KOLTORMAR-376727 format. One record per residue (C-alpha): residue in three letters; x, y, z. Coordinates in steps of 0.2 Angstrom, whole numbers, plus 5000, padded with zeros to 4 digits. Layout:
<pts>
alaXYZ/...
</pts>
This chain:
<pts>
met528947254799/lys529747204813/lys530247384820/leu528347444815/val527747294824/lys528547314839/thr528247514841/phe526247474840/ser526547334853/val527447464863/phe525947574860/cys524447444865/ile525347424882/leu525547604885/leu523747644881/leu523247504891/leu524347544905/leu523447714904/leu521747654904/leu522047544918/phe522747684928/ser521147804923/phe520047664927/ser520947634945/lys520847844948/lys519047834942/asn518647684954/glu519847714969/lys518947734984/pro518647934990/his519147985008/ile517548025017/ile517648165029/phe516048185037/ile515748375047/met514248395059/thr513648505070/asp512348495085/gln510548585083/gln511248725071/arg509748775060/gly509648785041/asp509848945039/ala511248985051/val512448985036/gly513049105026/cys512749005010/thr511048985013/gly510549165011/asn510949215028/glu511849385026/ala511849415047/ile513449275050/phe515049235047/thr515449065040/pro516649085026/gln517648935027/ile515948825026/asp515348935011/arg516948905001/leu516548725005/ala514748724998/ser515448834982/glu516548684980/gly515048554981/ile513248594981/val512148654995/phe510448564998/thr509148695002/asn507648565010/gly508948455021/tyr508148405036/ser507948285053/ser506548185050/val506448155071/pro507448315076/ser508148275092/cys509948215095/thr509848025098/pro508347995085/ala509048085073/arg510947975076/ala509947835074/gly509347865056/leu511147935051/leu511847775058/thr510747665049/gly510047755034/met508447715038/ser506747805041/pro506047845058/trp504747685058/lys506247565051/his507647605063/gly506347625078/met506747785088/leu505047905086/gly505648035100/tyr506848055112/gly507747885121/lys509347775118/val510247735102/ala510147535102/arg511847465105/lys511847365089/tyr510847395070/lys510847285056/tyr511647405047/glu512947555055/met513947685044/pro515747645053/gln515347465053/met514847445034/leu516147575029/arg517447465037/glu516947315029/leu517147415016/gly518947435016/tyr519147585026/tyr519947655042/thr518547735053/phe518847865067/gly517647955075/ile517848135085/gly516748225095/lys515048205101/met514348045097/his512748035111/trp512647825110/phe512347695123/pro513547645131/gln514347825128/lys516147745121/ser515147635109/leu516047615092/his514747525081/gly516147495070/phe517247605071/his519047575073/gly519247705087/thr518347875095/leu518848015104/val517248085114/asp516648245119/glu514748215128/ser514648395135/gly514748325152/arg513548195150/val513748035162/glu512347895157/gln513547755164/asp514547725181/gly516347785177/phe516147885161/val517348005158/ser517548085140/asp519148115131/tyr518848285132/arg518648305150/asp520148205153/trp520948325141/phe520448465149/lys520948405168/leu522748385158/asn522848555152/ala521848635164/pro522248575182/gly520848615194/glu520048715182/asn518048685181/pro517448635160/asp515748715164/lys516448875172/thr515348985161/gly513848945172/ile512548895158/gly511548755157/trp511448625142/asn509948665137/asp509648835144/asn509048985133/thr510249105142/ser511849165134/gly513649215140/val515449235134/tyr516549075138/gln517349095154/leu519148985151/glu520549005139/glu519748975121/lys520948835118/leu519948745131/his518448765124/pro517648595118/thr517448675099/tyr519448715099/trp519748535105/thr518648445092/gly519148545078/lys521048535084/thr521048365087/ala520248335070/val521648435062/glu523148325071/phe522148155066/ile522348225051/lys523848255049/asn524748085056/tyr523547995046/asn524747885034/lys523747705032/val523347655014/asn521547635018/pro520147765011/leu519847885028/phe518147885034/leu518148025048/lys516548095057/val517048255065/ser515648295076/phe515448465088/ala514548495102/arg514048675098/pro513048755094/his512048685105/ser511648775120/pro512748845130/tyr512748995120/asp514449025124/pro515749075112/pro517349175117/gln517549345117/arg518249375101/tyr517049275091/leu515549385100/asp516349535097/met516249505076/tyr514449525078/asp514349685089/asp513749795073/val512649675067/asp510949665061/ile510449495072/pro508549435065/glu507349455076/pro506149275079/val504649275069/ile503049235076/gly501649155066/glu499749215068/trp499349045075/ala500749045089/thr499949155100/asp499549035115/phe501248975116/ala501949165121/ser501449115138/ala501348915138/gly503148895148/ser503848945165/lys505149075167/asn506548945168/pro508048945156/ser507548775151/thr505948815147/ala505148745131/phe503948885125/gly503749065131/asp504049245127/trp505449315133/gly505649475124/lys506449505105/glu507949575114/tyr508249435126/ala508049305108/val509249415098/lys510449405112/ala510449225113/lys510349195094/arg512149325093/his512949215104/tyr512349065095/tyr513049135078/ala514649165086/asn514749005090/ile514648945073/thr515749055068/phe517148975080/ile516548815072/asp516748895054/asp518448935058/met518948735064/val517948695048/gly519448795037/glu520648705048/ile520248525044/val519948575025/gln521748635026/thr522548515033/leu521648375019/lys522348505007/asp524148505013/lys524148305016/gly523348294996/met521848215002/tyr520548344999/glu520348324980/lys520048134983/ser518848164996/ile517048175000/ile516648315012/cys515048315021/phe514248465032/thr512548445042/ser511848455058/asp510748355068/his509148465071/gly508948635073/asp508448755087/met507148875086/leu507749015096/gly506149085100/asp505349075085/his503449055087/his503849065105/his504648905104/trp506548865112/arg507548705108/lys507048575095/thr505748415093/tyr504348525083/ala504048515066/tyr504348685062/glu505748755052/gly507048815062/ser506848635074/ala506848505059/lys507848605046/ile509848585046/pro511148635032/phe511448515020/ile513148525012/phe514048385001/lys515948404991/trp516148284981/pro517948194973/gly518948284960/asn518748144948/leu517048114949/glu516148164933/thr514448244936/glu513148344925/val512748454939/glu513948584943/arg514948644958/gly514248784968/val512448754963/lys510848754975/leu509748584973/thr507948584981/gln507648394982/pro507048344998/val508448255007/glu508848195026/leu510148125036/arg509647935032/asp510147975013/phe512247985018/leu512547825022/pro511647755006/thr512947894998/phe514547825005/ile514347645002/asp513947704984/ala515447804983/ala516247664990/gly515847544977/gly514647444989/glu513047384986/ile511647484995/pro510347375003/thr508747364995/glu507947405010/met508847545015/asp507647685016/gly509047815012/met509347874993/ser511147904986/leu511348084984/tyr512648034969/asn511148004960/leu510648204961/val512648264958/glu513048134941/lys511048174935/arg510348334935/lys508648244931/ala508948104941/glu507448014950/trp507048064968/arg505648054981/ser504348164981/tyr504248204999/leu504848175018/asp504148095034/leu504648195049/glu504048165066/his504148165084/ala503548075099/thr502848185116/thr503948305123/tyr503648455134/ser502048455132/lys500748315128/glu500048425111/asn501848395105/tyr501848235097/trp501548235079/cys502148185060/ala502348295047/leu502748285028/thr503548405016/asp504248425001/gly505148585003/arg503848674995/met502148635004/lys502248555024/tyr500848435033/ile500748415051/trp499648325060/phe499548325078/phe499148125085/ser498548175103/thr497248315098/gly496948275078/glu497348465074/glu498348495058/gln499348645050/leu499648655033/phe501048785027/asp501748855011/leu503448845011/val504048944995/asn502849104998/asp502849085018/pro504549015023/ser504349075041/glu502748965041/leu501849135049/val500049085041/asp499148895043/leu498248875028/ser497548715036/lys495848825042/leu495648925024/glu494448865011/ala495548914997/ser496848795002/lys495548655004/asp496148534989/asp497948534994/leu497348505012/leu496448345008/lys497948294997/trp499348305010/arg497948215023/gln497948095011/arg499748075009/met500048055028/val498747925028/asp499547825015/his501247865026/leu500547785042/ser499447645034/ile500847525037/arg500947555057/gly499247485060/asn497347515067/glu498247635079/phe498647755068/val497447735054/lys495847665055/asp494547635041/gly495547755028/lys495647895042/leu496947965053/val496847915071/val497048025087/lys498047945100/glu497947925119/asn499547825120/thr501447905113/thr502347765104/leu504147805106/tyr504947655098/ser504247555084/pro504147385083/asn505747375073/tyr506847475086/pro508047315091/glu507947305110/gly505947295109/glu504447405107/gln504047515119/thr502047615119/ile501747705136/ser500347825140/ile500848015139/lys500548025156/glu501847895158/trp503147975149/gly503048115157/lys503548015173/leu504847925162/tyr505748055153/lys505448195166/gly506948305164/val507848175151/leu508048315138/asp509048415149/asn510348305144/
</pts>
């Protein structure tokens, strides 16, 4: 009897240890590897169906996670997009409604919140914060700011590294401006390119990481944002590829002659051949990044970290590349506002959604921070606008938002001041300064060629989406909505009252003076 009791006791102890181990593994905080690019269109990756681009490493990552086909950037230019990513907030909540300076401090900041949850936090590449070596909770950063100098004496880590590895050489030797739509081959050794530095620095960091803390690593590439300057061997991969021509909507005719022949222009018809050449170089830069992503993933596998990691791939906004005679970003259209959105979860997470599927729910940069907090076992603040992607991964029919808000304060022209709503199937755009509207059917017309807003057959849809816009903007007061109707604005609101460093509402004319050339950075 005693032997039976002893055997049973040992069995119970072993069972308890097994349960504790299982519980510990299930609740182990995953590493979080957040990889982002700058100005990469949502369709500029193979896993979304683009057969003209080579991204095998990113596609493989997508096959081991999920692709959100309706991923967006709510304020599609560099700094406000990064503010949304940093804070988990919508534009009105974090305060940046257009291109300005990311505030020095926010109530919620991704690196700081993860640090408080026990993570070692580190950033590599482009941050685009101010001051330029701000940490926002990172234990450390190594930055590439693409030559941007916004404070006296600032030199990026990449530029210092370049001086060490290429004494006397010019990192800008290729000669293409930061927002030019011209393209060319990188004029230095491939190993000096900022894409190489960012990728290899991330690989070296992971190899050397031996802390017991879970790791949050942000790897932020400065390309494919212009200059479109791939090394020759990557451009050669596209010699015989049929590159898609720009799409031109029936509503976009006037934009053909709206800009100058300056290569940093925001509008204009430069010809199909010119646009295709720019896109060919743009794609080649993405393939270069893809190789670096592959090296990062392989290093995680070599370290035994891959299965224990969340890995995300996204961008801050897109690039029009001549679509509708538009260039650069800040527009409501798919080329500008839609971004790659890939999420790979750890191996021990039980889910209803299978790996490799595509999900159509509208998601946005604000959703990453609450996802990471959720994964780390933290409590998502109720006032945070973003939602945890874990909800959609764990439960196939999880409750989700019906639609997303997008917007941008005045840029390039006084007419380009807008707010939009989309559920990934329809998109409604309201232009603040003119009172014009646009409505697109993204299912049957994903290139936004036909504006439905003037068609009688679409009247009911227009009224429905216009009312949604009224509801969305009502919180902002009579300057935006009065007597239940949308208001045409004479001033542009660059910062909301929620911006930590104060509200700034200025006239469109004054905006032009104050921010002349700011988007050239």
